[in-house]
C-alpha positions as CSV (number, residue, x, y, z in Angstrom):
1,M,-20.6,1.4,8.7
2,K,-19.7,-1.4,11.1
3,K,-18.0,-3.5,8.5
4,R,-16.0,-0.6,7.5
5,I,-14.6,0.3,10.2
6,T,-13.7,-2.9,11.4
7,A,-11.8,-3.2,7.8
8,L,-10.2,0.4,8.7
9,V,-8.6,0.0,12.3
10,L,-7.5,-3.9,11.5
11,A,-5.8,-2.3,8.1
12,A,-3.9,-0.2,10.4
13,S,-2.7,-2.4,12.6
14,M,-1.1,-4.5,10.1
15,L,0.7,-1.7,9.4
16,L,2.4,-2.3,13.0
17,L,2.9,-6.1,11.1
18,T,5.4,-4.8,8.7
19,A,6.7,-2.1,10.5
20,C,-5.2,3.7,-4.7
21,G,-7.3,5.9,-5.3
22,S,-8.5,9.3,-5.2
23,D,-9.5,8.6,-1.6
24,V,-5.7,8.6,-0.4
25,I,-4.3,12.2,-0.1
26,T,-0.7,13.1,0.5
27,K,-1.0,17.0,0.4
28,N,2.3,19.2,2.0
29,S,-0.1,22.0,4.3
30,G,1.2,23.3,7.0
31,R,4.4,21.9,6.7
32,E,5.9,25.4,6.1
33,N,4.7,26.4,9.1
34,A,6.4,24.2,11.2
35,L,8.4,25.2,13.8
36,S,12.3,24.0,15.1
37,Y,12.4,21.1,16.8
38,E,13.1,23.2,20.5
39,D,10.8,25.1,20.3
40,A,7.8,22.6,18.6
41,K,8.7,20.9,22.8
42,T,8.5,24.3,24.0
43,E,4.9,25.0,22.8
44,L,4.0,21.3,22.9
45,E,4.8,21.4,26.6
46,S,2.5,25.3,27.3
47,L,-0.9,23.9,26.0
48,L,-0.3,20.1,27.3
49,K,-1.3,23.0,30.3
50,K,-4.5,23.6,29.6
51,V,-5.4,20.0,27.7
52,D,-7.6,17.9,30.1
53,V,-5.7,14.5,30.7
54,S,-6.6,11.5,32.6
55,T,-4.2,8.5,32.9
56,V,-6.6,4.6,33.2
57,T,-3.6,3.4,36.8
58,N,-5.0,-0.2,36.9
59,P,-5.7,-1.3,33.0
60,T,-7.7,-4.0,32.1
61,M,-5.7,-7.5,31.0
62,D,-7.6,-9.7,28.8
63,I,-6.3,-13.1,27.6
64,Y,-9.8,-14.3,25.7
65,S,-8.9,-12.8,22.5
66,E,-10.3,-14.4,19.5
67,Q,-7.5,-15.1,16.5
68,S,-7.8,-13.4,13.3
69,T,-7.0,-15.3,9.9
70,E,-4.8,-12.9,6.9
71,A,-9.1,-13.1,5.7
72,D,-10.2,-11.1,7.9
73,A,-7.7,-8.4,6.3
74,L,-9.0,-8.4,2.7
75,A,-12.2,-6.2,1.8
76,D,-14.7,-8.3,0.2
77,I,-13.7,-9.1,-3.6
78,D,-16.5,-7.0,-4.6
79,T,-14.1,-3.8,-4.3
80,F,-12.5,-4.3,-6.8
81,P,-14.8,-3.7,-9.8
82,I,-15.6,-5.4,-12.7
83,M,-14.6,-3.4,-15.7
84,V,-16.9,-4.9,-18.6
85,H,-19.6,-7.9,-17.7
86,G,-20.0,-10.9,-19.9
87,R,-23.4,-12.3,-20.4
88,G,-22.6,-15.4,-22.2
89,D,-24.7,-18.7,-21.0
90,I,-20.0,-19.3,-20.8
91,D,-18.9,-16.4,-18.7
92,I,-15.1,-16.6,-17.8
93,E,-14.0,-14.1,-15.3
94,I,-10.6,-12.5,-15.9
95,A,-8.4,-10.7,-12.9
96,A,-6.4,-8.2,-15.4
97,A,-3.1,-6.1,-14.2
98,T,-4.9,-2.6,-14.1
99,E,-2.5,-1.1,-16.6
100,M,-4.6,-2.8,-18.7
101,S,-8.1,-2.8,-17.5
102,A,-8.7,0.2,-15.5
103,D,-10.3,3.6,-17.3
104,A,-8.5,5.1,-20.8
105,P,-5.8,5.0,-21.8
106,D,-5.6,1.6,-19.3
107,D,-8.1,-0.1,-20.8
108,W,-6.4,-2.1,-23.5
109,L,-8.2,-5.1,-22.5
110,N,-11.4,-3.9,-21.3
111,V,-12.1,-3.1,-25.6
112,V,-10.9,-6.3,-26.7
113,A,-13.2,-8.0,-24.3
114,E,-16.1,-5.3,-25.4
115,R,-15.6,-6.4,-28.8
116,F,-15.5,-10.0,-28.5
117,N,-18.6,-10.4,-26.4
118,K,-20.2,-8.9,-29.7
119,E,-18.5,-10.8,-31.9
120,G,-21.4,-14.4,-31.1
121,Y,-18.9,-17.1,-29.8
122,E,-19.9,-20.0,-29.8
123,I,-19.3,-23.7,-27.9
124,D,-21.3,-26.5,-28.4
125,G,-24.4,-23.7,-28.9
126,Q,-23.4,-22.0,-26.1
127,S,-22.5,-18.1,-26.2
128,V,-19.5,-17.4,-25.1
129,S,-18.2,-13.9,-23.0
130,V,-15.6,-12.7,-20.3
131,S,-16.0,-10.5,-17.8
132,V,-12.6,-8.4,-16.0
133,R,-12.2,-7.7,-12.7
134,K,-10.0,-4.5,-12.4
135,I,-7.0,-6.1,-9.6
136,T,-2.8,-5.9,-8.9
137,S,-1.4,-8.1,-9.5
138,G,-0.2,-8.8,-6.3
139,E,-3.5,-8.5,-4.4
140,V,-4.9,-12.0,-6.5
141,V,-2.1,-14.0,-4.9
142,T,-2.7,-12.7,-1.8
143,Y,-6.6,-12.9,-2.4
144,I,-5.3,-16.1,-4.1
145,N,-3.6,-18.0,-1.1
146,A,-6.0,-16.8,1.5
147,G,-8.6,-18.7,0.2
148,A,-10.4,-15.3,-0.7
149,Y,-11.1,-15.4,-4.0
150,E,-10.3,-17.6,-7.5
151,P,-11.2,-15.9,-10.7
152,E,-11.2,-18.7,-14.1
153,V,-8.0,-16.7,-16.2
154,Y,-5.0,-14.2,-14.2
155,I,-3.8,-12.0,-16.9
156,P,-0.8,-10.4,-14.3
157,S,2.2,-7.8,-15.4
158,N,4.9,-10.4,-15.8
159,Y,5.5,-14.3,-14.8
160,A,6.4,-14.0,-11.4
161,W,3.2,-14.1,-9.9
162,G,2.4,-17.3,-11.8
163,M,5.3,-18.8,-10.2
164,M,4.1,-17.4,-7.1
165,L,0.9,-19.2,-6.3
166,E,2.8,-22.6,-8.5
167,A,5.2,-22.3,-5.4
168,S,2.5,-22.3,-3.0
169,G,0.9,-24.7,-4.4
170,V,-2.3,-23.1,-6.2
171,N,-3.1,-25.6,-9.5
172,I,-2.7,-23.1,-12.2
173,E,-1.3,-23.6,-15.7
174,K,0.2,-21.1,-18.3
175,I,-1.3,-21.3,-21.4
176,E,0.0,-18.0,-22.9
177,D,2.9,-16.6,-22.2
178,R,2.7,-12.6,-23.9
179,I,-0.7,-10.9,-24.7
180,A,0.5,-7.7,-24.6
181,G,4.8,-6.4,-24.4
182,N,5.8,-4.1,-21.8
183,T,8.5,-3.4,-20.1
184,A,9.2,-2.0,-16.4
185,G,12.2,0.1,-15.3
186,L,13.8,3.3,-14.4
187,L,13.0,7.0,-14.7
188,I,15.4,9.5,-13.9
189,K,15.1,13.0,-15.0
190,Q,16.8,14.6,-17.5
191,D,19.0,17.3,-16.0
192,V,19.8,15.0,-13.4
193,Y,20.4,11.8,-15.8
194,D,22.6,13.8,-17.7
195,S,24.9,14.1,-14.7
196,F,23.9,10.7,-13.5
197,I,25.4,9.3,-17.1
198,S,28.4,11.6,-17.0
199,E,29.6,9.8,-13.6
200,Y,28.4,6.7,-13.9
201,G,28.4,5.4,-17.5
202,E,25.2,3.5,-17.6
203,A,22.1,3.4,-16.5
204,T,21.5,0.9,-14.2
205,V,20.0,-0.5,-10.7
206,A,23.4,-1.2,-9.8
207,N,24.9,2.2,-10.7
208,V,21.0,3.9,-9.4
209,L,21.9,2.5,-6.7
210,T,25.2,3.6,-6.0
211,A,24.7,6.8,-6.7
212,S,21.2,7.3,-4.4
213,I,23.8,6.3,-1.7
214,N,25.9,8.8,-2.8
215,G,23.6,11.4,-3.0
216,N,24.3,12.0,-6.4
217,L,20.0,11.2,-6.9
218,T,17.0,10.3,-4.9
219,F,15.2,6.7,-6.2
220,A,11.7,5.4,-4.9
221,Y,10.0,2.5,-5.8
222,T,6.4,0.6,-5.2
223,N,5.1,-1.6,-3.0
224,P,6.6,-5.2,-3.5
225,Y,3.7,-7.2,-2.4
226,T,1.2,-5.2,-4.7
227,S,2.9,-3.8,-8.0
228,S,4.6,-5.9,-10.6
229,T,6.9,-3.0,-11.1
230,G,7.8,-3.5,-7.5
231,L,8.4,-6.6,-6.4
232,N,10.7,-6.8,-10.5
233,I,12.6,-3.5,-9.6
234,L,13.2,-5.3,-5.6
235,T,14.9,-8.7,-7.0
236,A,16.7,-6.5,-9.6
237,M,18.3,-4.4,-6.8
238,L,18.7,-7.8,-4.6
239,K,20.7,-9.3,-7.7
240,S,22.5,-5.8,-7.7
241,F,23.8,-6.4,-4.2
242,D,24.7,-10.1,-4.4
243,E,24.4,-11.0,-8.2
244,N,25.8,-15.2,-7.2
245,D,22.8,-14.4,-4.6
246,P,20.1,-12.6,-4.7
247,L,18.9,-14.0,-1.2
248,S,22.2,-14.6,0.2
249,S,22.6,-12.4,4.2
250,K,25.5,-10.2,1.6
251,A,21.8,-8.7,-0.8
252,S,19.9,-8.9,2.6
253,E,22.6,-6.2,4.8
254,A,22.9,-4.2,1.9
255,L,19.1,-3.6,1.0
256,L,18.9,-2.5,4.9
257,E,21.6,0.0,4.7
258,Y,20.5,1.2,2.3
259,Q,17.0,1.6,3.5
260,K,17.9,3.0,6.1
261,N,18.2,6.8,3.8
262,S,16.2,6.2,0.8
263,P,12.7,7.4,0.4
264,P,9.6,5.6,2.2
265,V,8.6,2.5,-0.6
266,A,5.5,3.9,-1.3
267,Y,2.1,2.6,-1.6
268,T,0.8,3.6,-5.6
269,T,2.5,5.0,-8.6
270,A,0.3,8.1,-8.2
271,V,2.2,8.6,-4.7
272,L,5.9,8.6,-7.1
273,R,4.5,11.3,-9.8
274,S,3.3,13.7,-6.2
275,Q,6.4,13.3,-4.9
276,A,8.4,14.3,-8.4
277,S,6.5,17.3,-8.7
278,K,7.0,18.1,-5.6
279,G,10.6,18.0,-5.6
280,V,11.5,15.1,-3.2
281,I,13.2,12.3,-5.3
282,N,14.2,12.6,-9.5
283,A,14.6,9.1,-9.8
284,M,11.5,6.2,-10.0
285,V,10.4,3.1,-11.0
286,M,7.3,3.2,-13.4
287,E,6.2,0.8,-16.4
288,E,6.7,1.7,-20.2
289,Q,3.1,1.9,-20.7
290,A,3.0,3.6,-18.0
291,Y,5.3,6.5,-18.5
292,V,4.1,7.4,-22.8
293,N,0.6,8.0,-21.0
294,T,1.6,10.3,-18.3
295,P,3.1,13.3,-20.0
296,E,3.8,14.9,-16.8
297,L,6.5,13.0,-16.8
298,R,7.9,13.3,-20.7
299,D,11.6,15.0,-18.6
300,Y,12.0,11.7,-16.7
301,V,14.4,9.9,-19.1
302,Y,13.0,5.9,-19.5
303,I,15.3,3.1,-19.8
304,P,13.8,-0.6,-19.1
305,A,15.3,-3.0,-16.2
306,G,14.5,-6.3,-14.9
307,I,11.8,-9.3,-16.5
308,R,9.7,-8.1,-19.0
309,H,6.1,-7.5,-18.1
310,D,4.3,-8.6,-21.5
311,H,0.8,-10.1,-19.4
312,P,1.2,-14.6,-19.4
313,V,-2.4,-15.6,-19.3
314,Y,-3.1,-18.6,-16.7
315,T,-5.5,-20.6,-16.0
316,F,-6.8,-22.8,-12.6
317,D,-9.1,-25.8,-12.1
318,W,-12.2,-26.0,-14.5
319,D,-15.9,-27.2,-13.9
320,S,-15.5,-28.2,-17.3
321,D,-13.7,-28.4,-20.4
322,K,-15.7,-25.4,-22.2
323,E,-14.3,-22.7,-19.7
324,K,-10.5,-23.6,-21.1
325,Q,-11.4,-23.6,-24.5
326,A,-13.1,-20.3,-23.9
327,A,-10.6,-19.2,-22.5
328,Q,-8.2,-20.1,-25.2
329,M,-10.7,-18.5,-27.4
330,F,-10.2,-15.2,-25.9
331,V,-6.4,-15.5,-25.9
332,E,-6.5,-16.0,-29.4
333,Y,-8.8,-13.0,-30.2
334,C,-6.7,-10.7,-28.0
335,K,-3.7,-11.1,-30.1
336,N,-5.0,-10.8,-33.7
337,D,-3.7,-7.7,-35.8
338,N,-6.7,-5.3,-35.1
339,N,-6.1,-5.9,-31.3
340,Q,-2.3,-5.8,-31.5
341,K,-2.2,-2.7,-33.1
342,L,-5.3,-1.1,-30.3
343,A,-2.2,-2.1,-28.0
344,T,0.7,-0.7,-29.4
345,E,-1.4,2.6,-29.8
346,K,-1.9,2.1,-26.3
347,G,1.2,2.1,-25.1
348,F,2.3,-1.7,-24.9
349,N,4.1,-3.7,-27.7
350,L,7.0,-1.2,-28.0
351,H,10.8,-1.9,-26.7
352,D,10.2,-5.6,-27.9
353,D,14.0,-6.0,-28.1
354,Y,14.1,-5.9,-24.5
355,K,15.3,-9.1,-23.1
356,S,14.6,-9.4,-19.3
357,Q,17.0,-9.2,-17.2
358,D,16.3,-12.2,-14.7
359,P,17.3,-12.6,-11.2
360,G,17.0,-16.0,-11.7
361,L,14.5,-17.1,-8.7
362,N,12.1,-19.1,-8.4
363,G,8.5,-18.5,-7.1
364,T,9.5,-19.6,-3.4
365,Q,12.2,-17.4,-3.8
366,Y,10.2,-15.1,-5.0
367,V,8.7,-14.7,-2.1
368,S,11.5,-14.8,-0.2
369,A,12.9,-11.2,-1.9
370,Q,9.2,-10.0,-0.3
371,K,9.8,-11.3,3.2
372,V,13.5,-9.8,2.8
373,W,12.3,-6.7,1.7
374,K,9.7,-6.8,4.7
375,Q,12.4,-6.8,7.1
376,N,14.8,-4.8,6.3
377,K,12.8,-1.7,4.5
378,N,12.9,0.2,7.5
379,G,16.5,-0.2,8.5
380,G,15.9,-2.2,10.9
381,K,14.3,0.5,12.9
382,P,11.2,0.0,15.2
383,I,7.9,1.7,15.4
384,V,7.4,3.5,18.0
385,A,3.2,4.4,17.3
386,V,-0.4,5.8,19.2
387,F,-3.6,4.9,18.1
388,I,-6.4,7.4,18.6
389,A,-9.2,6.6,19.2
390,D,-12.3,9.1,18.8
391,V,-15.4,8.3,21.7
392,S,-17.1,11.7,21.4
393,G,-20.9,11.3,21.8
394,S,-21.7,10.3,17.4
395,M,-19.6,7.1,18.1
396,D,-21.9,5.6,20.3
397,G,-24.0,2.5,19.7
398,E,-23.0,0.5,16.9
399,P,-20.0,3.0,15.4
400,I,-18.1,2.5,19.1
401,N,-18.7,-1.4,19.1
402,S,-17.8,-2.1,16.1
403,L,-14.1,-0.8,16.5
404,K,-13.5,-2.4,19.6
405,D,-14.7,-5.5,18.2
406,S,-12.0,-4.8,14.5
407,L,-9.7,-3.1,17.8
408,V,-9.0,-6.5,19.4
409,K,-9.2,-8.6,16.4
410,S,-6.6,-7.0,14.9
411,S,-3.7,-6.5,17.4
412,V,-2.8,-10.0,16.8
413,Y,-1.1,-8.5,13.5
414,I,1.0,-5.9,15.2
415,G,5.0,-7.0,16.0
416,E,5.9,-7.8,19.0
417,E,9.1,-5.2,18.2
418,H,7.1,-3.1,18.1
419,Y,5.7,-0.1,20.5
420,V,2.7,0.9,21.1
421,G,0.6,3.2,23.5
422,L,-3.9,4.1,23.1
423,V,-5.8,7.8,23.6
424,S,-9.1,7.7,23.3
425,Y,-10.6,11.0,23.3
426,S,-13.8,13.3,23.7
427,S,-14.3,16.2,25.4
428,D,-11.4,15.0,27.1
429,V,-8.2,13.0,26.7
430,T,-7.3,9.4,28.3
431,V,-4.2,7.8,27.8
432,N,-5.8,4.2,28.1
433,L,-2.6,2.5,27.6
434,P,1.4,4.3,28.1
435,I,3.1,3.0,25.1
436,Q,4.7,-0.7,25.7
437,Q,6.5,-3.1,23.6
438,F,4.0,-4.9,22.3
439,D,4.8,-8.1,23.6
440,P,1.6,-10.5,24.8
441,T,1.6,-8.7,28.3
442,Q,0.9,-5.7,26.6
443,Q,-1.4,-7.0,23.8
444,A,-3.7,-8.2,26.0
445,Y,-4.1,-5.3,28.2
446,F,-4.3,-2.9,25.2
447,S,-7.4,-5.6,24.2
448,G,-8.6,-5.4,27.6
449,E,-9.1,-1.4,27.6
450,V,-10.5,-1.2,24.2
451,K,-13.5,-3.2,25.3
452,N,-14.1,-1.3,28.3
453,L,-14.2,2.2,25.9
454,T,-17.5,4.0,26.0
455,A,-18.9,7.1,23.8
456,S,-20.0,9.8,24.6
457,G,-19.3,14.0,25.1
458,G,-17.5,16.5,22.3
459,T,-14.5,15.9,19.7
460,A,-11.8,17.4,21.4
461,T,-9.4,16.1,17.9
462,Y,-6.2,18.1,18.6
463,D,-5.9,17.8,22.1
464,A,-5.7,13.5,21.9
465,V,-3.0,14.3,18.8
466,L,-1.3,16.1,21.7
467,V,-1.1,14.2,24.1
468,A,0.3,11.8,21.9
469,M,2.9,13.8,20.7
470,D,4.1,13.7,24.3
471,M,3.6,10.8,24.7
472,I,5.8,9.7,21.6
473,E,8.0,12.0,22.3
474,K,9.3,10.9,25.8
475,K,9.1,7.2,24.6
476,M,11.3,7.9,21.4
477,D,14.1,8.7,24.9
478,E,13.8,5.5,25.4
479,V,14.1,4.0,22.0
480,P,16.4,5.9,20.0
481,G,16.3,5.4,16.0
482,A,12.6,4.3,16.4
483,K,10.2,5.9,13.2
484,P,7.8,7.4,15.3
485,M,3.6,7.4,13.7
486,I,0.5,8.5,15.0
487,F,-3.0,6.6,13.8
488,L,-5.6,8.8,14.3
489,L,-9.4,7.3,14.1
490,T,-12.5,9.3,14.2
491,D,-15.6,10.0,12.2
492,G,-15.8,14.2,12.8
493,E,-14.6,17.5,12.7
494,Q,-12.9,18.9,16.1
495,N,-15.5,20.8,17.7
496,E,-13.5,21.3,21.8
497,G,-9.8,22.5,21.8
498,Y,-7.4,23.3,20.2
499,S,-7.9,23.8,16.9
500,L,-5.1,22.7,13.6
501,N,-3.9,26.5,13.4
502,R,-2.6,26.6,16.7
503,I,-1.4,22.8,16.9
504,S,0.5,22.7,13.4
505,G,3.4,24.1,14.0
506,I,4.2,21.9,16.8
507,V,3.2,18.7,14.1
508,G,5.9,20.6,11.5
509,G,8.3,20.5,14.1
510,L,8.3,17.1,15.9
511,Q,7.7,15.8,12.5
512,V,5.8,13.6,13.9
513,P,3.0,11.9,11.0
514,V,-0.4,11.6,11.7
515,Y,-1.9,8.9,9.1
516,T,-5.9,10.2,9.8
517,I,-8.4,7.2,9.4
518,A,-11.7,9.0,8.2
519,Y,-15.2,6.8,8.6
520,N,-18.6,8.6,7.7
521,Y,-16.5,11.9,7.3
522,S,-18.2,15.0,5.6
523,G,-15.4,17.6,7.1
524,D,-14.0,20.7,5.9
525,G,-10.7,19.2,4.9
526,D,-8.5,19.1,8.2
527,L,-7.7,15.3,8.4
528,E,-6.2,16.2,5.1
529,K,-4.3,19.0,6.5
530,I,-2.9,17.0,9.9
531,S,-1.7,14.0,7.8
532,G,-0.4,16.4,4.9
533,I,1.8,18.3,7.5
534,N,4.7,15.3,7.7
535,E,3.4,14.0,4.2
536,A,1.2,11.1,5.7
537,A,-1.7,9.7,4.3
538,A,-5.4,10.5,4.9
539,I,-8.0,7.4,4.4
540,N,-11.7,8.6,3.3
541,A,-13.4,5.3,4.4
542,N,-16.4,6.3,2.2
543,S,-14.6,4.1,-0.6
544,D,-15.3,0.6,-0.7
545,D,-12.2,-0.5,-1.0
546,I,-10.0,1.0,2.2
547,V,-9.3,-1.9,3.2
548,N,-6.7,-3.0,0.5
549,Q,-6.1,0.9,0.3
550,L,-4.9,0.5,4.2
551,R,-3.5,-2.8,3.9
552,N,-1.0,-1.4,0.9
553,L,-0.4,2.0,2.4
554,F,0.8,0.4,6.3
555,N,2.9,-2.6,4.0
556,V,4.9,0.0,2.8
557,N,5.5,2.6,5.6
558,M,6.0,0.1,8.4
């Protein structure tokens, strides 16, 4: 429990530093009942008259908070599952891109690894096998650079990640350029594509951006810190903004302007599919192999773009030459006719005639491109946020102690340009810290107030949400153009105060996203509903990979 709560809060705060699976939910539930903005404000004022609210008049300042490292924000590497377990005397672990290391049909490498392990290969009388870990290409780079993990073999989607590791000083060697061919590109809905081609002539990244700016289509892409396609198309976007220098101030300023009115960057391809099904977007990024294996996207046209995704193979420092021999042995096995035929059946090795549209960046410049994106993805808008902490009786003991510890440690990840407040609740609601810019003084107050939290009483969850919304509304008058957000951390269902049904019209009318971070939770779905009203995410902490889900979710939203 302690580890999970720490991870949850740490990842939540990392959202403010910058700004996948079934446990991340983005259902739109309740928006249709939204009040108008003015009616929502009036109703909020009316309901708050019956909410018991107290304010800490002399908040405690804590100047002794310990610093956290990047590794503290990472889950244990074993949250990324081993899909194939090798049992040989010489076993090499492969960190492999998820499009080939997940469940069928995205399991090509897993199938090949199982075949290989049954072949009985040996080196000097010792049996040889491979193990396969499912992990996104970007996560491998994050873990390696944090000193938290290093596999024997790394197979990312494209070569940009290998260049980035090399630029970071990692001793990495590419032993194969390609084991399964693939491309990344643009998807445009067929009816939109036809009018797009009529208007713009050719489906290029530059033309898609122009059409998006002109309001002729709505284009979304994925997180360039984890997604190979996201990184690929991001650099293609920067290249389109400035052909001669994708990292110039001209390109950065153009990205800033584009992001002001573009859809939020998606943290997974699944979110893109969901948004497309709702009609929120009609153009997006995706790998060709994923497109081929997604029947619901048949009414979209695929156009390759950026660099190729041919899955190069990298190795690191070796304990012995036998490990390197084993890695090379497996690579050659992957390339045999039988396994390449299987790759084609699973959606790889298409568009072999496509040549990479290389943006001309080296490893250091790819890292810089990520930083350019991080600085500009919110269109230059600061965040006005309130953390709501559940301090009801069920949180007593280890849960509340863990929550306090993790909030204090994670506060160092909140950027000073953002505005943060703290609310806690049980039967009543307490404003522990009004919203202020998160400078060192506010950080010290935040830490001090968190350490003073104690648990007892009932669970008036939605009373606390109303109080937080009122705080945000008033602060937004002082910080026009800011992006409002609420982070609700709780372990249970509301049992006192207003119900969700009573406040949902206000939440929809004020359009403040409520990100719910639930742990040890088996409720009736209210947390998912309140998050869904304004297309926020509901995170279930019962999932082992919650740390990374949150870290990446918040990276792309803030």
